[in-house]
C-alpha positions, 0 to 999 in steps of 0.5 A: 662581786666576781663581775666587779673583780673582772671590771676591775681587772679590766679598768687597771689593763685600760690604764696600764695601756694608758700609762704606756701611751698605748692607749689605741691599741689591740690589747685595749679593744679585745679587753672593751668587747670582753667586758661588753660579753662577760661583764655588761650583758649579762647584767643587763639581760633579765629576760634568759636564766643562764645556768652556768652565770656563777661558773661563767663569772669563774672562768671570765675572771680567771681568763682576764687575769690570765690575758694580762699575764700574757699581755705583760709577757708578749710587750717584753717579749724579744725575737733575738739577740739585739733586735729591740730596737729594730722594726725589720724590712716594711713594704709601702703600698701604693696609691695608684695601683690601689686605686686601680684595684679599687674602681676594677673591682668594684666595676666586677662586683656591679657586674657580678650583682647585675648578672646574677641579682637582675635589675628588678632584683636590684630596684627591689631592694633600693625600693625596699620590697627586698632586703639584703638578708633575704638576698643573701638567704634566697640567692646563696650562689649569687650572693657569695660570689659578689661578697667574695668580689666586695671583700676585694675592695677592703684592701684597696680602701685601706690602702688608698686611705692611708697612703693619700698624700694630695688633696686630690687623693684624699677626696677620691679616698673619701668617695671610695669609702663613701662607696663601699659603705653605700654598696655594703649597707644596700646589698651587703649582709655581714655588718662586721666587715663595714664597722671594722675598716671604719674602727681601722681608719679611726684608729688611723687617723687619731693615732699621733693625737694626745691621749686625752683627745684620743680617748674622747674621739674613741668613745665618740666613735664607739657611739657612732660605730654602734649607731651605724651597727643597728641602722645596717641590722635594721635595713638588712632586716626589714629593708628601707620600705618599712612601717617600724621605726628606727628609734624602737631599735636604739635600745642596749639588747638590739645593739648586742644582737648587731654585735653577736656579743649577746649570742657569745655569752648564750652558746658559751652558757649551753657549752658549758653545761657539756662535757668539753667536745676537744674539737681537733685543732686542725680547724685553724688551718681552714685558710690553707685547705679552704679551696679544698672541695668537699668533695674532694675531702669528704671528711674536711673539718668544718668551722670549729662554730659549726661542730660546736653548734652541732655538739650542742644542739643537733637539731639547731644544727639541721635547721639550717643554723650555721654557727655557734660563736662562744667567745674567746673563752669558749673557743679554748673550752671547746678545744682544750677543756679548762685548760684552754680557758686558761690558755687562750687568754694568754696567748691572745694577751702575748700577741696582742703585747707583742702586736702594740708594741711593734706598732707603736715603736714604727710610729715612733719612728716615723713609718705610719704609712706602712703595709705592716701598720695595715695588716696590725690594724686588721688584726687590731679590730677585725681579728680581736673582735671575731676572736671575742665572737668566737672562731676567729679562724672562720674569717681568716680566709677572708683577711689573708686571701682577700686583705693582705695578699692583695695589699701585698701585691700592691706594695710589690708591684709598680706602675711605670707610665 
């Protein structure tokens, strides 16, 4: 019964967005992920006995109600008097700068890959004898520098795709995207980055279409992205040279595993079995002190999800397991106890409502190629999905220093020839 109420409340929020011409928005994606975690997954999963499933239903219902309150509050929030019709100063990325940066960072990633892994290692992965997961886990130092170089391709692709005007520029943007996809599928370890960039481009491409057509394209996109998630998980785990059939992986359970949403519910259930750990909110400053070596700051806070894992299951944490993403509700519970379960969804709703409103105002004014919109797409997809998985701040270091900063530079630098 409670799950039905959660689902009805979610449908009302989606309908609210539809009526306000904001169907494709950060708030809609937030609600969609929320339903997958707290309604669809527990209904599907029959092999695990979740001890706190009734309590989870109760707090999940409270959470989505608080989110809707925050959403309506955020959509009406105004920063200062007389600014309801302004869109602020807009920055516009430059296509030529983004193109030069992409090919430079791509060359850098290949150089790092060859120097660290060697041609034999690359051949082994391409031949299917070694998986991307083995590369990431068995060659940690080499994989980290390589992954950072690949991260720098993301802002370049977003700027290229969303500023391309001529046919030649659009073809080049498609080529760059395909290169990134191929490199990530073969040598990348995490899936959220690739899926996020595809989802961002999808949102950009359908931004000005009628809402009914948007709805159809979004459903098609969800099916396609879900299939790609499973495919990436399949390739990174089993490699290309395997006797396993990919069709065996096309089941709902494997889709949940590929999104990590099943883990979010599982670890939230485990967390509710204990008293709130009341983790210090200083963990949200990670992007600021991320570059401070632990040798200098020996007590530097660990990521929130890692602290939660050590609190719930110290033995698993000691064995090398690195995360316990426990949903947006679990994150609130870990920081502020039951009050956090009320506050965190409200804050997410407020931020989503405010950013959605400003984004659609820019579209209405014709400013749909600006840096602010690209940053909105990053929030609407990458940050929202990370928040639903739990410990969104874990990824903010990448977002700020590897995505937003390069895009800002590409918006400010001019190339004169």
